[in-house]
VOMAR-561758 format. One record per residue: residue number from 1; y, x, z of N, C-alpha, C in turn. Coordinates in Angstrom, 1 decimal. Layout:
N
+-----+---------+--------+--------+----------+---------+--------+---------+--------+--------+
| pos | n_north | n_east |   n_up | ca_north | ca_east |  ca_up | c_north | c_east |   c_up |
+-----+---------+--------+--------+----------+---------+--------+---------+--------+--------+
| NUM |       Y |      X |      Z |        Y |       X |      Z |       Y |      X |      Z |
...
+-----+---------+--------+--------+----------+---------+--------+---------+--------+--------+
// end
This chain:
124
+-----+---------+--------+--------+----------+---------+--------+---------+--------+--------+
| pos | n_north | n_east |   n_up | ca_north | ca_east |  ca_up | c_north | c_east |   c_up |
+-----+---------+--------+--------+----------+---------+--------+---------+--------+--------+
|   1 |    82.7 |    8.7 |   64.1 |     82.2 |     8.4 |   64.8 |    81.2 |    8.5 |   65.8 |
|   2 |    81.0 |    8.0 |   67.0 |     79.9 |     8.7 |   67.9 |    78.6 |    7.6 |   68.2 |
|   3 |    78.0 |    7.8 |   68.8 |     77.2 |     7.0 |   69.4 |    77.5 |    5.9 |   70.4 |
|   4 |    78.7 |    5.6 |   70.6 |     79.4 |     4.5 |   71.1 |    80.0 |    4.0 |   70.2 |
|   5 |    80.1 |    4.4 |   69.0 |     80.4 |     3.4 |   67.6 |    82.2 |    3.9 |   67.9 |
|   6 |    82.6 |    4.3 |   69.0 |     83.8 |     5.4 |   68.4 |    84.3 |    6.3 |   68.4 |
|   7 |    85.4 |    7.0 |   67.9 |     85.9 |     7.8 |   67.5 |    86.4 |    8.6 |   69.0 |
|   8 |    86.1 |    9.3 |   69.6 |     86.4 |     9.7 |   70.7 |    86.7 |   11.7 |   70.0 |
|   9 |    87.7 |   11.9 |   71.2 |     88.2 |    13.2 |   70.8 |    88.7 |   13.8 |   72.5 |
|  10 |    87.5 |   14.3 |   73.3 |     87.7 |    15.1 |   74.7 |    88.7 |   16.2 |   74.4 |
|  11 |    89.0 |   16.8 |   74.9 |     90.4 |    17.8 |   74.9 |    89.6 |   18.4 |   76.5 |
|  12 |    88.8 |   19.4 |   76.2 |     88.5 |    20.2 |   77.4 |    89.5 |   20.6 |   78.3 |
|  13 |    90.7 |   21.2 |   77.4 |     91.6 |    22.2 |   78.0 |    92.6 |   21.7 |   78.3 |
|  14 |    92.9 |   20.3 |   78.3 |     94.0 |    19.3 |   78.3 |    94.5 |   19.1 |   79.9 |
|  15 |    95.5 |   17.9 |   80.4 |     96.2 |    18.5 |   81.7 |    94.9 |   17.4 |   82.3 |
|  16 |    94.3 |   16.4 |   81.1 |     93.1 |    14.7 |   82.2 |    92.3 |   15.8 |   81.6 |
|  17 |    91.5 |   15.7 |   83.3 |     90.4 |    15.7 |   83.5 |    89.3 |   15.0 |   81.8 |
|  18 |    88.3 |   15.8 |   81.3 |     87.6 |    15.1 |   80.5 |    87.1 |   13.8 |   80.8 |
|  19 |    86.5 |   14.0 |   82.1 |     85.7 |    12.6 |   82.6 |    87.1 |   11.4 |   82.6 |
|  20 |    88.2 |   11.5 |   82.7 |     89.0 |    10.5 |   83.1 |    89.5 |   10.3 |   81.7 |
|  21 |    89.7 |   11.4 |   80.4 |     89.7 |    11.3 |   79.5 |    88.6 |   10.2 |   78.6 |
|  22 |    87.7 |   10.2 |   79.1 |     86.3 |     9.1 |   78.6 |    86.7 |    7.9 |   79.2 |
|  23 |    86.5 |    8.2 |   80.6 |     87.2 |     6.8 |   81.1 |    87.7 |    5.9 |   80.5 |
|  24 |    88.7 |    6.6 |   79.9 |     90.3 |     5.8 |   79.6 |    89.6 |    5.3 |   78.0 |
|  25 |    89.2 |    6.0 |   77.1 |     88.7 |     6.1 |   75.9 |    88.1 |    4.2 |   75.8 |
|  26 |    87.4 |    4.6 |   76.9 |     86.0 |     3.0 |   76.9 |    87.2 |    1.9 |   77.6 |
|  27 |    88.1 |    2.2 |   78.3 |     88.3 |     1.1 |   78.8 |    89.6 |    1.0 |   77.2 |
|  28 |    90.1 |    1.3 |   77.3 |     90.9 |     1.4 |   76.1 |    90.2 |    0.2 |   75.1 |
|  29 |    89.4 |    1.1 |   74.2 |     88.4 |     0.1 |   72.9 |    87.3 |   -1.1 |   73.8 |
|  30 |    87.5 |   -1.2 |   75.3 |     87.3 |    -2.7 |   75.3 |    88.4 |   -3.4 |   75.7 |
|  31 |    89.2 |   -3.3 |   75.9 |     90.3 |    -4.4 |   76.1 |    91.4 |   -3.9 |   74.8 |
|  32 |    90.6 |   -3.5 |   73.8 |     91.1 |    -3.4 |   72.0 |    89.7 |   -4.7 |   71.4 |
|  33 |    88.5 |   -4.8 |   72.1 |     87.6 |    -5.6 |   71.5 |    86.9 |   -4.7 |   70.5 |
|  34 |    87.0 |   -3.2 |   70.9 |     86.3 |    -2.5 |   70.0 |    84.7 |   -2.5 |   70.5 |
|  35 |    84.4 |   -2.5 |   71.8 |     83.6 |    -2.7 |   72.6 |    83.2 |   -3.9 |   73.1 |
|  36 |    82.4 |   -4.2 |   72.6 |     82.1 |    -5.8 |   73.3 |    81.5 |   -5.7 |   74.5 |
|  37 |    81.5 |   -7.2 |   75.4 |     80.3 |    -7.6 |   76.5 |    79.4 |   -7.7 |   75.5 |
|  38 |    78.0 |   -6.9 |   77.0 |     76.9 |    -6.6 |   76.2 |    76.6 |   -5.4 |   75.4 |
|  39 |    77.8 |   -4.5 |   74.8 |     77.7 |    -3.5 |   73.9 |    76.8 |   -2.6 |   74.6 |
|  40 |    75.3 |   -1.8 |   74.0 |     74.8 |    -0.6 |   75.0 |    75.9 |    0.3 |   75.0 |
|  41 |    75.7 |    1.2 |   75.4 |     76.6 |     2.8 |   75.3 |    75.3 |    3.8 |   76.0 |
|  42 |    75.7 |    4.7 |   74.9 |     74.5 |     5.7 |   75.1 |    74.3 |    6.6 |   76.4 |
|  43 |    73.5 |    7.0 |   76.5 |     72.6 |     7.4 |   77.9 |    73.7 |    8.4 |   77.9 |
|  44 |    73.9 |    9.3 |   79.4 |     74.7 |    10.2 |   79.5 |    74.4 |   11.6 |   79.2 |
|  45 |    73.4 |   12.0 |   79.1 |     72.5 |    13.3 |   78.3 |    73.0 |   13.1 |   77.0 |
|  46 |    72.9 |   12.1 |   75.9 |     73.2 |    12.1 |   74.9 |    74.4 |   12.2 |   74.4 |
|  47 |    75.1 |   11.7 |   75.2 |     76.5 |    11.6 |   75.3 |    77.2 |   12.5 |   75.1 |
|  48 |    77.1 |   13.0 |   76.3 |     77.6 |    14.8 |   77.5 |    76.8 |   15.5 |   75.8 |
|  49 |    76.1 |   15.8 |   75.4 |     75.8 |    16.6 |   74.2 |    76.0 |   16.2 |   72.6 |
|  50 |    76.5 |   15.4 |   72.4 |     77.4 |    14.9 |   71.2 |    78.7 |   15.1 |   71.6 |
|  51 |    79.4 |   15.3 |   73.0 |     80.9 |    15.6 |   72.8 |    80.5 |   16.8 |   73.6 |
|  52 |    79.4 |   17.7 |   74.0 |     80.3 |    18.9 |   74.5 |    80.2 |   19.1 |   75.5 |
|  53 |    80.2 |   17.8 |   76.6 |     80.4 |    17.7 |   78.0 |    79.2 |   18.1 |   78.8 |
|  54 |    79.5 |   18.3 |   80.1 |     79.0 |    18.8 |   81.3 |    78.2 |   17.3 |   81.3 |
|  55 |    76.9 |   17.1 |   81.5 |     76.3 |    16.2 |   81.8 |    77.0 |   15.3 |   83.2 |
|  56 |    77.2 |   16.1 |   84.2 |     77.6 |    15.5 |   85.2 |    79.0 |   14.6 |   85.0 |
|  57 |    79.6 |   15.2 |   83.7 |     81.1 |    15.4 |   83.7 |    81.0 |   13.3 |   82.8 |
|  58 |    79.9 |   13.4 |   82.2 |     79.9 |    11.5 |   81.8 |    79.4 |   11.3 |   82.9 |
|  59 |    78.4 |   11.4 |   83.3 |     78.1 |    10.4 |   84.7 |    79.0 |   10.4 |   85.6 |
|  60 |    80.0 |   11.1 |   86.1 |     81.0 |    10.6 |   86.8 |    82.0 |    9.1 |   85.8 |
|  61 |    82.4 |    9.8 |   84.6 |     83.2 |     8.6 |   84.0 |    81.8 |    7.1 |   84.3 |
|  62 |    80.8 |    6.8 |   83.6 |     80.0 |     6.3 |   83.6 |    80.5 |    5.4 |   85.5 |
|  63 |    80.1 |    6.5 |   86.2 |     79.6 |     6.2 |   87.9 |    81.5 |    4.8 |   87.8 |
|  64 |    82.2 |    5.7 |   87.6 |     84.1 |     4.8 |   87.5 |    83.6 |    3.5 |   87.3 |
|  65 |    83.7 |    3.7 |   86.1 |     83.4 |     2.9 |   84.8 |    82.7 |    1.4 |   85.4 |
|  66 |    81.6 |    2.2 |   86.0 |     80.6 |     0.7 |   86.6 |    81.5 |    0.7 |   88.1 |
|  67 |    81.9 |    1.4 |   88.7 |     82.7 |     1.0 |   89.9 |    84.1 |   -0.2 |   89.7 |
|  68 |    84.5 |    0.4 |   88.5 |     85.4 |    -0.7 |   88.1 |    85.4 |   -2.1 |   87.3 |
|  69 |    84.0 |   -2.4 |   87.3 |     83.2 |    -3.8 |   86.4 |    83.5 |   -3.6 |   85.2 |
|  70 |    84.2 |   -2.2 |   84.3 |     83.8 |    -2.3 |   83.2 |    82.5 |   -2.3 |   82.7 |
|  71 |    81.5 |   -1.2 |   83.4 |     80.7 |    -1.5 |   82.5 |    79.2 |   -2.2 |   83.5 |
|  72 |    77.7 |   -1.6 |   82.8 |     77.3 |    -2.4 |   84.3 |    75.7 |   -1.4 |   83.3 |
|  73 |    74.9 |   -1.1 |   84.7 |     74.0 |    -0.6 |   84.6 |    72.6 |   -1.0 |   85.1 |
|  74 |    72.0 |   -1.0 |   84.3 |     70.7 |    -2.0 |   84.1 |    69.4 |   -1.1 |   84.6 |
|  75 |    69.1 |   -0.4 |   85.0 |     68.3 |     0.5 |   85.4 |    67.8 |    1.2 |   84.6 |
|  76 |    66.5 |    1.0 |   84.1 |     66.1 |     2.1 |   82.9 |    66.2 |    1.8 |   81.6 |
|  77 |    67.0 |   -0.1 |   81.6 |     67.1 |    -0.2 |   80.3 |    69.0 |    0.3 |   79.8 |
|  78 |    69.2 |    1.0 |   80.6 |     71.1 |     1.7 |   80.1 |    72.2 |    1.2 |   80.8 |
|  79 |    73.2 |    1.5 |   80.2 |     74.4 |     1.2 |   80.9 |    74.9 |    0.4 |   79.5 |
|  80 |    75.8 |   -1.0 |   79.5 |     76.2 |    -1.8 |   78.9 |    78.0 |   -2.3 |   79.3 |
|  81 |    78.6 |   -2.7 |   78.8 |     79.5 |    -3.1 |   78.7 |    79.5 |   -4.6 |   79.3 |
|  82 |    79.7 |   -4.6 |   80.5 |     79.9 |    -5.8 |   81.3 |    79.9 |   -6.8 |   80.4 |
|  83 |    79.5 |   -7.9 |   81.0 |     79.4 |    -9.1 |   80.4 |    80.4 |   -9.8 |   80.7 |
|  84 |    81.0 |   -9.9 |   81.7 |     82.3 |   -10.6 |   81.9 |    83.3 |  -10.0 |   80.9 |
|  85 |    83.5 |   -9.1 |   80.8 |     84.8 |    -8.6 |   80.0 |    85.2 |   -7.5 |   81.1 |
|  86 |    86.3 |   -7.1 |   80.6 |     87.5 |    -6.5 |   81.2 |    88.1 |   -7.1 |   82.9 |
|  87 |    87.9 |   -6.5 |   83.9 |     88.5 |    -7.6 |   85.0 |    89.7 |   -7.6 |   85.1 |
|  88 |    90.3 |   -6.2 |   84.9 |     91.8 |    -6.2 |   85.1 |    92.1 |   -7.4 |   84.5 |
|  89 |    92.0 |   -8.0 |   82.8 |     92.3 |    -9.0 |   82.1 |    92.3 |  -10.5 |   82.9 |
|  90 |    90.6 |  -10.2 |   83.2 |     90.2 |   -11.4 |   84.0 |    91.8 |  -11.9 |   85.7 |
|  91 |    91.4 |  -10.4 |   86.0 |     92.6 |   -10.8 |   86.9 |    93.6 |  -10.7 |   87.0 |
|  92 |    94.3 |  -10.4 |   85.2 |     95.8 |   -11.6 |   85.4 |    95.9 |  -12.8 |   84.4 |
|  93 |    94.6 |  -13.0 |   84.1 |     94.3 |   -14.1 |   83.5 |    94.4 |  -15.4 |   84.8 |
|  94 |    93.5 |  -15.1 |   85.6 |     93.7 |   -16.3 |   87.0 |    95.1 |  -15.7 |   87.9 |
|  95 |    95.5 |  -14.7 |   87.7 |     97.2 |   -14.8 |   88.2 |    98.2 |  -15.9 |   87.6 |
|  96 |    97.9 |  -15.7 |   86.2 |     98.3 |   -16.8 |   85.0 |    98.4 |  -17.8 |   85.1 |
|  97 |    97.0 |  -18.2 |   85.6 |     96.4 |   -19.6 |   85.4 |    97.5 |  -20.1 |   86.9 |
|  98 |    97.2 |  -19.1 |   88.1 |     97.9 |   -19.4 |   89.5 |    99.0 |  -20.1 |   89.2 |
|  99 |   100.0 |  -19.2 |   88.6 |    101.8 |   -19.6 |   88.2 |   101.5 |  -20.3 |   87.5 |
| 100 |   100.9 |  -20.8 |   86.5 |    101.3 |   -22.2 |   85.5 |   101.1 |  -23.2 |   86.4 |
| 101 |   100.2 |  -23.7 |   87.4 |     99.9 |   -24.6 |   87.9 |   101.1 |  -24.3 |   89.2 |
| 102 |   101.9 |  -23.7 |   89.8 |    102.1 |   -23.0 |   91.1 |   103.7 |  -23.8 |   90.1 |
| 103 |   104.5 |  -23.5 |   88.7 |    105.2 |   -23.8 |   88.3 |   105.4 |  -25.3 |   88.1 |
| 104 |   104.5 |  -25.9 |   87.9 |    104.2 |   -27.2 |   87.4 |   104.1 |  -28.0 |   88.5 |
| 105 |   103.7 |  -27.9 |   89.5 |    103.8 |   -28.4 |   90.7 |   105.5 |  -28.5 |   91.6 |
| 106 |   106.3 |  -27.1 |   91.2 |    107.4 |   -27.0 |   91.1 |   108.7 |  -28.0 |   90.4 |
| 107 |   107.9 |  -28.4 |   89.2 |    109.0 |   -28.8 |   88.1 |   109.6 |  -28.1 |   87.2 |
| 108 |   109.2 |  -26.6 |   87.0 |    109.9 |   -26.1 |   86.6 |   109.7 |  -26.0 |   84.9 |
| 109 |   110.3 |  -25.9 |   84.3 |    110.1 |   -26.2 |   83.0 |   109.8 |  -25.0 |   82.3 |
| 110 |   108.2 |  -25.1 |   81.5 |    107.7 |   -23.7 |   80.9 |   108.5 |  -22.7 |   80.4 |
| 111 |   109.5 |  -23.1 |   79.8 |    110.4 |   -21.7 |   79.3 |   111.2 |  -21.1 |   80.0 |
| 112 |   111.6 |  -22.0 |   80.6 |    112.2 |   -21.0 |   82.6 |   111.1 |  -20.4 |   82.7 |
| 113 |   109.6 |  -20.6 |   83.1 |    108.5 |   -19.7 |   83.9 |   108.6 |  -18.8 |   83.0 |
| 114 |   108.4 |  -18.7 |   81.6 |    108.1 |   -17.5 |   80.7 |   109.6 |  -16.7 |   81.5 |
| 115 |   110.8 |  -17.2 |   81.2 |    111.6 |   -16.4 |   81.2 |   111.7 |  -15.3 |   82.2 |
| 116 |   111.1 |  -16.2 |   83.5 |    110.9 |   -15.8 |   84.9 |   109.7 |  -14.5 |   84.8 |
| 117 |   108.5 |  -14.9 |   84.1 |    108.0 |   -13.6 |   84.2 |   108.3 |  -12.2 |   82.8 |
| 118 |   108.8 |  -13.3 |   82.1 |    109.7 |   -12.1 |   81.2 |   110.5 |  -10.9 |   82.3 |
| 119 |   111.3 |  -11.4 |   83.0 |    112.1 |   -10.9 |   84.0 |   111.3 |  -10.3 |   85.3 |
| 120 |   110.2 |  -10.2 |   85.4 |    109.1 |    -9.9 |   86.2 |   108.5 |   -8.4 |   85.4 |
| 121 |   108.3 |   -9.1 |   84.1 |    108.0 |    -8.0 |   83.5 |   109.0 |   -6.6 |   83.1 |
| 122 |   110.2 |   -6.7 |   83.1 |    111.2 |    -6.4 |   83.2 |   111.4 |   -6.3 |   81.2 |
| 123 |   110.7 |   -7.3 |   79.9 |    111.1 |    -7.6 |   78.6 |   112.5 |   -8.4 |   78.7 |
| 124 |   113.4 |   -8.5 |   78.0 |    114.9 |    -9.0 |   78.0 |   114.4 |   -9.7 |   76.6 |
+-----+---------+--------+--------+----------+---------+--------+---------+--------+--------+
// end
């Protein structure tokens, strides 16, 4: 376990660039609830040292996570998991709520509405 509170393994020789591996690990940890909103992340330099990566590699992962709304940087205080949580899940929840509202307006039964969603997701 490292300073993020996670078990991270970065393969510097893998097909996926190290910054993307790190970004994916953090995103998966947020989605799984292993990194809660408000969790303070290690500094770029300390995580780079710990993982044996270049500082710019970790900085790029952090920039992309911030751009996607997964983390937020609070100046000298550091980087934190965004207090709003994973924006992908938030958008899915908003879409689900809008769908539920619309199916009610159309008088579609909940079981049928779920069937429509399952079909759209390719679930049999």
